[in-house]
C-alpha positions as CSV (number, residue, x, y, z in Angstrom):
1,M,-11.9,-27.8,6.1
2,S,-9.7,-28.3,3.1
3,N,-8.7,-25.2,1.0
4,K,-11.1,-26.5,-1.7
5,E,-14.0,-26.6,0.7
6,L,-13.1,-23.2,2.1
7,I,-13.0,-21.6,-1.3
8,E,-16.4,-23.1,-2.2
9,K,-17.9,-21.8,1.0
10,I,-16.4,-18.3,0.5
11,V,-17.7,-18.1,-3.0
12,S,-21.1,-19.2,-1.9
13,L,-21.2,-16.7,1.0
14,K,-20.0,-13.9,-1.2
15,R,-22.9,-14.5,-3.6
16,E,-25.4,-14.9,-0.8
17,K,-24.4,-11.7,1.0
18,N,-23.8,-9.6,-2.1
19,A,-20.2,-9.0,-0.9
20,V,-17.1,-7.9,-2.9
21,I,-13.6,-9.2,-2.0
22,L,-10.8,-6.7,-2.4
23,G,-7.3,-8.2,-2.4
24,H,-4.1,-6.2,-2.0
25,Y,-1.1,-7.2,-4.2
26,Y,0.7,-8.4,-1.1
27,Q,-1.9,-11.0,-0.1
28,C,-1.2,-14.7,-0.5
29,K,-1.9,-16.3,-3.8
30,E,-5.0,-18.1,-2.7
31,I,-6.7,-14.8,-1.5
32,Q,-5.6,-13.0,-4.7
33,E,-7.2,-15.7,-6.8
34,L,-10.5,-15.4,-4.8
35,S,-10.5,-11.6,-5.0
36,D,-12.9,-9.7,-7.3
37,Y,-10.4,-6.9,-7.6
38,I,-6.6,-6.9,-7.0
39,G,-4.7,-3.6,-6.5
40,D,-3.1,-1.2,-4.1
41,S,-5.0,0.3,-1.2
42,L,-6.4,3.5,-2.7
43,A,-7.4,1.9,-6.1
44,L,-9.3,-0.8,-4.2
45,A,-11.1,1.6,-2.0
46,K,-12.2,3.6,-5.1
47,Q,-13.1,0.4,-6.9
48,A,-15.5,-0.5,-4.1
49,Q,-17.4,2.8,-4.8
50,D,-18.2,1.5,-8.3
51,T,-19.8,-1.8,-7.1
52,T,-23.2,-2.4,-5.8
53,A,-22.0,-4.7,-3.0
54,D,-23.5,-4.5,0.5
55,I,-20.4,-5.8,2.2
56,I,-16.8,-4.9,1.4
57,V,-14.3,-7.5,2.5
58,F,-10.8,-5.9,2.4
59,C,-8.0,-8.4,2.4
60,G,-5.1,-6.2,3.3
61,V,-4.2,-4.3,6.5
62,R,-6.3,-2.1,8.8
63,F,-5.5,1.3,7.4
64,M,-6.6,0.1,4.0
65,A,-9.9,-1.1,5.3
66,E,-10.3,2.2,7.1
67,T,-9.8,4.1,3.8
68,A,-12.4,1.9,2.1
69,K,-14.8,2.8,4.9
70,I,-14.0,6.5,4.7
71,L,-14.8,6.5,1.0
72,N,-17.8,4.2,1.4
73,P,-19.3,5.3,4.7
74,E,-22.7,3.7,4.1
75,R,-21.3,0.2,3.4
76,K,-20.3,-2.4,5.8
77,V,-16.5,-2.9,5.6
78,V,-14.9,-6.0,7.2
79,L,-11.3,-7.1,7.6
80,P,-10.3,-10.8,8.1
81,D,-7.9,-10.0,10.9
82,M,-8.1,-6.7,12.9
83,D,-4.5,-7.3,14.1
84,A,-3.3,-6.7,10.5
85,S,-1.6,-3.4,11.2
86,C,1.3,-1.7,9.4
87,S,4.7,-0.7,10.7
88,L,4.3,2.7,9.0
89,E,1.0,3.3,10.7
90,E,2.4,2.3,14.1
91,S,5.4,4.6,13.7
92,C,3.2,7.6,13.6
93,P,0.8,8.0,16.6
94,A,-1.8,10.7,16.0
95,D,-1.0,12.5,19.2
96,A,2.7,12.7,18.5
97,L,2.0,14.0,15.0
98,A,-0.4,16.6,16.4
99,K,2.3,17.9,18.7
100,F,4.9,18.0,15.9
101,K,2.4,19.8,13.7
102,A,1.8,22.4,16.5
103,E,5.6,23.0,16.7
104,H,5.7,23.9,13.0
105,P,2.6,26.0,12.4
106,D,3.9,27.4,9.0
107,H,4.0,23.8,7.5
108,I,1.2,21.9,5.9
109,V,1.0,18.1,6.5
110,M,1.2,15.7,3.6
111,S,0.7,12.1,4.8
112,Y,1.4,9.0,2.8
113,I,-1.8,6.9,2.7
114,N,-0.1,4.3,4.8
115,C,-1.4,5.9,8.1
116,S,-4.3,5.7,10.5
117,A,-7.6,7.6,10.0
118,Q,-6.6,9.8,12.9
119,V,-3.4,10.8,11.1
120,K,-5.3,11.4,7.9
121,A,-7.6,13.7,9.8
122,L,-4.6,15.8,10.9
123,S,-3.3,16.1,7.4
124,D,-3.9,18.7,4.7
125,I,-3.4,16.3,1.8
126,I,-2.8,12.6,1.4
127,C,-0.6,11.0,-1.3
128,T,0.4,7.6,-2.6
129,S,3.7,6.3,-3.7
130,G,2.5,6.7,-7.3
131,N,1.3,10.3,-7.2
132,A,3.5,11.9,-4.4
133,E,6.1,13.4,-6.8
134,K,3.5,15.1,-9.1
135,I,1.4,16.4,-6.2
136,I,4.5,17.8,-4.5
137,K,5.6,19.5,-7.7
138,A,2.2,21.1,-8.1
139,L,2.4,22.8,-4.7
140,P,3.9,26.3,-4.4
141,A,7.7,26.0,-4.3
142,D,7.9,28.0,-1.0
143,Q,5.3,25.9,0.8
144,K,6.8,24.3,3.8
145,I,5.8,20.7,4.2
146,I,5.8,18.0,6.9
147,F,5.9,14.6,5.3
148,A,4.7,11.6,7.3
149,P,5.1,8.8,8.1
150,D,7.6,7.3,5.7
151,R,11.1,9.0,5.8
152,N,12.3,6.8,2.9
153,L,9.5,7.8,0.5
154,G,9.8,11.4,1.7
155,G,13.6,11.4,1.3
156,Y,13.2,10.0,-2.2
157,I,10.7,12.7,-3.1
158,N,13.0,15.4,-1.7
159,S,15.9,14.1,-3.8
160,I,14.0,14.2,-7.1
161,T,12.0,17.4,-6.5
162,G,14.7,19.5,-4.7
163,R,12.3,20.0,-1.8
164,N,13.4,20.1,1.8
165,M,10.3,18.6,3.5
166,L,10.5,17.8,7.2
167,L,10.3,14.0,7.4
168,W,8.6,12.0,10.1
169,D,10.9,9.2,11.3
170,G,8.9,6.2,10.2
171,V,9.6,3.3,7.9
172,C,8.1,0.2,6.4
173,T,10.2,-2.4,8.3
174,V,10.0,-4.8,5.4
175,H,11.2,-2.4,2.7
176,D,13.7,-0.7,4.9
177,A,15.4,-4.0,5.8
178,M,16.2,-4.9,2.2
179,Q,19.9,-4.5,1.6
180,A,21.6,-3.1,-1.5
181,E,24.5,-5.6,-1.1
182,N,22.1,-8.4,-1.7
183,V,20.9,-6.9,-4.9
184,L,24.6,-6.5,-6.0
185,K,25.2,-10.2,-5.2
186,L,22.1,-11.2,-7.3
187,K,23.4,-8.9,-10.2
188,E,26.6,-10.9,-10.2
189,Q,24.5,-14.1,-10.9
190,Y,22.1,-12.4,-13.2
191,P,23.9,-9.5,-14.9
192,D,21.1,-8.8,-17.4
193,A,18.4,-8.5,-14.7
194,C,16.7,-5.2,-14.2
195,V,16.4,-4.0,-10.6
196,I,13.0,-2.6,-9.7
197,A,12.4,-1.1,-6.3
198,H,9.6,0.4,-4.2
199,P,10.3,4.0,-2.9
200,E,9.7,2.8,0.6
201,C,13.2,1.2,0.4
202,N,16.2,2.9,2.0
203,A,18.3,5.3,0.0
204,A,21.2,2.8,-0.5
205,M,18.8,0.4,-2.1
206,L,17.2,3.0,-4.3
207,A,20.7,4.0,-5.5
208,V,21.2,0.6,-7.2
209,A,17.7,0.4,-8.7
210,D,17.1,0.7,-12.5
211,Y,13.4,1.6,-11.9
212,I,11.8,3.1,-8.7
213,G,8.0,3.1,-8.5
214,S,4.8,2.0,-6.8
215,T,3.4,-1.5,-7.1
216,K,1.2,-0.5,-10.0
217,G,4.1,1.4,-11.5
218,M,6.3,-1.7,-11.3
219,L,3.6,-3.8,-13.0
220,N,3.3,-1.2,-15.9
221,F,7.1,-1.0,-16.2
222,I,7.5,-4.7,-16.5
223,K,4.8,-5.1,-19.2
224,K,6.5,-2.4,-21.3
225,S,10.0,-3.5,-20.7
226,G,12.0,-5.6,-23.2
227,K,13.9,-7.2,-20.3
228,R,13.3,-10.8,-19.4
229,Q,14.7,-10.9,-15.9
230,F,13.8,-8.7,-12.9
231,I,15.1,-8.4,-9.4
232,V,12.0,-7.3,-7.5
233,V,12.7,-5.2,-4.4
234,T,9.4,-5.2,-2.6
235,E,7.0,-7.5,-0.8
236,T,6.8,-10.9,-2.4
237,G,3.0,-11.0,-2.8
238,I,3.4,-8.9,-5.9
239,L,5.0,-11.8,-7.7
240,Y,1.6,-13.5,-8.2
241,E,0.4,-10.6,-10.3
242,M,3.7,-10.1,-12.1
243,Q,3.9,-13.7,-13.1
244,R,0.3,-13.8,-14.1
245,E,0.7,-10.8,-16.4
246,N,4.1,-11.8,-17.7
247,P,4.4,-15.6,-17.8
248,D,7.4,-15.5,-20.1
249,K,9.5,-13.4,-17.7
250,Q,11.6,-14.3,-14.6
251,F,11.3,-12.6,-11.2
252,L,14.0,-12.8,-8.5
253,T,13.6,-11.7,-4.9
254,L,15.9,-10.7,-2.1
255,K,16.7,-12.9,0.9
256,N,19.1,-12.0,3.6
257,N,19.6,-15.7,4.1
258,A,18.3,-18.9,2.4
259,D,15.6,-19.6,4.9
260,C,14.3,-16.1,5.8
261,A,10.9,-14.6,4.9
262,C,12.4,-11.1,5.0
263,S,10.6,-9.9,1.9
264,D,7.2,-10.9,3.4
265,C,5.0,-8.5,5.4
266,A,3.9,-10.4,8.5
267,F,0.9,-8.1,8.8
268,M,-0.3,-8.8,5.3
269,K,0.1,-12.5,5.7
270,L,-2.2,-12.6,8.8
271,N,-5.1,-12.9,6.4
272,T,-5.8,-16.5,5.5
273,L,-8.6,-18.4,3.8
274,E,-9.9,-19.6,7.2
275,K,-10.1,-16.0,8.4
276,L,-11.6,-14.8,5.2
277,Y,-14.4,-17.5,5.5
278,S,-15.1,-16.5,9.1
279,C,-15.1,-12.9,8.3
280,L,-17.7,-13.4,5.6
281,L,-19.8,-15.8,7.7
282,N,-19.9,-13.5,10.7
283,E,-19.5,-10.2,9.0
284,S,-16.9,-9.4,11.5
285,P,-14.4,-7.9,12.4
286,E,-16.1,-4.7,11.1
287,I,-14.5,-1.4,10.6
288,V,-16.5,1.1,12.8
289,M,-15.5,4.7,13.0
290,D,-17.0,7.9,14.3
291,K,-18.7,10.0,11.5
292,A,-16.7,13.1,12.5
293,L,-13.4,11.2,12.2
294,M,-14.4,9.8,8.8
295,D,-15.4,13.3,7.6
296,S,-12.1,14.8,8.7
297,A,-10.1,12.0,7.2
298,R,-12.0,12.1,4.0
299,R,-11.2,15.8,3.3
300,P,-7.4,15.3,2.6
301,I,-8.1,12.2,0.5
302,I,-10.6,14.1,-1.6
303,K,-8.1,16.9,-2.0
304,M,-5.6,14.4,-3.3
305,L,-8.1,12.9,-5.7
306,D,-9.2,16.4,-7.0
307,M,-5.5,17.4,-7.5
308,S,-4.8,14.1,-9.3
309,K,-7.6,14.7,-11.7
310,Q,-6.4,18.2,-12.4
311,L,-2.9,16.9,-13.0
312,G,-4.2,14.1,-15.2
313,I,-2.6,11.3,-13.1
314,I,-5.8,9.3,-12.5
């Protein structure tokens, strides 16, 4: 089928099955255009709670669909491609974290939301790139913390809060591979451009950034900024929303060479229109989890949400 035919069939199936399509910022343009809601993983999972949809189609990666299921346990949650994993999730096997946790019994575990349900279940609290700093600051200063799985985000939070959290040695391979030298080369060509970077980037990259923030934080920053050019140091899928919201501004991305797709997440790009159509048609692959696991994984998420409300950050 052509893209036009696929889109028509997807829209028809969505209506017929009372489904909602959630699209992460890093999805391809065609999927974002079809999505009922676009956002980051937690915002989308929460958004699903406010709909009356019978089926949640999560166009993102597996841990995101799991989070949607954890927060919407009575709904059917499907993912276009079950192989859409995440390098951060894969860097932190639950059994290895459980062993590390047992070796540091005086530490609590704060896990970045980019992790498996099993790791969430081992955690005391979850955080996002947007709320990690404020949640860390709200915890007692003498509280010892294991931060998993992203050493870059954890290191950044340590640097701005003065904490000394124990960091799990995991990274987002896309963000970690982005090189500061390439930003500096772009700055030579575009000296007035503002560098905005995601905190999953390595420390050298963050050192040359003018603004560091989550995907949503970047979008808000751009809208308020008087700058006209931005060097965007994160996954390229975000450019669709940036350009849609700011048609008069220019966005530049990093490439280690002219032909590379080094700013693209291969896992995110596994989702296609064809797979989205098949997913809706067959209501599969479906996210299925044990109730006990979902209950255990939900606890640290709810703790994060409750703290965020108390701190006035959601």
